[in-house]
Structure formats: C-alpha cells, structure tokens
N, C-alpha and C positions, 0 to 999 in steps of 0.2 A: 446075114453076113456080120461077122464080128468086126467092130471098128478097130483100125490099127492104132498104135500108140500115138502116132501123129494126129490122127483124127480126134482121138480122145483128149489130147492136149489142147487142140483148138476148142473143142466143146467146153472143157473145164475152164479154160481161160475166158471164153466168152461168158460162161455162166458166172464166173467170179466177178467180172466187171459189170455184170447185170444183177449183182447181189443175189444170185441164186434164183433168179426169176424167169429163166427160160421155161417155156411151157411144154415143149416137145423135144428135149435134148437128145433122147435116144433115137428118135426118128430123124432128127436133123443129122445126127452122126451117121445113120444108115444112108441117107441121101448123099452126104459128102463122101462116104467111103465108096459107094457104088460109082459115083462120078470119078473119083480118083482111080479106082481099080480099072475102069474101062475107058479112061482118058477122055471123059466127056466134059472137057473144059468149057467149050462154048455153051453147051446145054446147061451146065451148072451155073454159069454166069447169068444166063437168061432166067433160070429158076430163082436165083438170089435177087436179081433185079425185079422180077415180077412179084416175088414175095414182099419185098419192101414197098413196092408200088401199091399192092393190095392193102397192106397194113396201113399205109398212110391214107389211102382212100377211106378205109374203114374208120379210122380215127376222125377224119374230117366229117364223115357222115354222122358218126355218133355225137360229136361235139356241136354240130350245126345242123340239126334235122330240119330246120325251117329255111335254109338258105335258098336263094334262087338257083335253079339248075339241079336240085337234089335228085330229080328223076334221072337226069343224065349221068350223075355220079353213080347212082345205083346200077344203071345199065352198064356203065364202064366197069364197075366192080364185078358184075356178073360175067361180063365178057372176059375180063382178065383172070377171074377165078377159073373159068373153063379152060383158058389157055394154059394156066399153071397146072391144072389137073392133067391136061394132055401131055405136057412136058414131063410131069412126074411119071405118068404111065409109060412114056417112051423110055425114060431113064431106067425104070424098073423092069423093062423087058429082059435085061441081062441079069437081074437079081436072082437070088436063091428063092425057091418056092415059098419058104416061110415068110420072107420079107414081102413078096408079092401078095401073099394071102393077107398079111397084116394090113398093108396099104389098101388093098381091095376092100377090106372090111371097114377100115377106119376113115379113109380119105376119099375114096372114089364113088361110093353110092351117091345118088342124087337125093340126099336127105338133108334136113336142117342140121342134124347132128354131125354129119360128115363135113358140111360146110363150116360149122363151128370148129371142128378139128383142123380143117385146112386153114382157117383164120388163125388159130393158135400156132400152127406151123409157120404162117407168114410173119407172126410176131418174132419168132426166132430168126427167120431169114432176114428180116429187117434189121435185127440186132447185128447179124453177121455183115450185112451191107454197110451199116454204120461203121463197124470195125474196119472193114476194107477201106472205106473212104478216109478214115482217120489215119490208117497206116500209109495210104497212098499220098496223103498230103503232108507227111512228115519229111 
C-alpha cells in the first residue's frame, strides 16, 4: 500500500525531529496507512502504546542488566512483543499481499532477526508516542 501524502508528512516530520534516525520509517508508514485506510483507530493506538512500552523495557534492560527483577522484565518484554506481533498480524489482515508478505518475512517469524526488526519498529513507534504526548500536552 502506498502511503498517502498525510502519512508521509507525519513520517517526514517525525524523522526530522528525530534527526533522521527513524529505523523503519517505511514500515511505520505502512502500518499507519493501513490503520487509517481501514479506520483501525483503537488498534493503532494499542500498537503505538505497546511499541513505546517495549522500547522503554528494552532500554531499561540494556542499561541495567544486573537490576533486581531482570528476569521479570525479560518475561514482560517477551509477552508484550508477542502481543504486538499479534496486533500487527491482525492489522495486516486487510493489507495488500505485498505488505503481508514483507511483514511475514521481516517481523513475524520467531527468529532473533525478526525480534530485532520488531524492536527497531518499536523505536519508531515510541518516537511517535512521544510526539503524540507532546502534542496532547500543548
């Protein structure tokens, strides 16, 4: 699915305030466009929230590998990654076959590489959540 002008403007703005450091801007655009096209407002809100949560958990684990409760953090992260994966699968049910194929190959296998790709996408979802919060608080 080709992103609309509105979706591209969101991605470009987000990328500019992140100094060009979005990790998966094209895939973020795809997710946003599918959600907008099929009016999946509640689902995209959950995806964005979960992505930000996973990214923050990931950063906490990376920065503090020896803290008490690290095993619980790892378990929470695994659980939430699986929930995010399921939400993305549900969102992509309505997508074009090319988008489904791409996400099935890059994000949905139960491999270390796919998890890393998903974590990269959560980086961008977290940036979007931060932008939403900033705009909401103005």
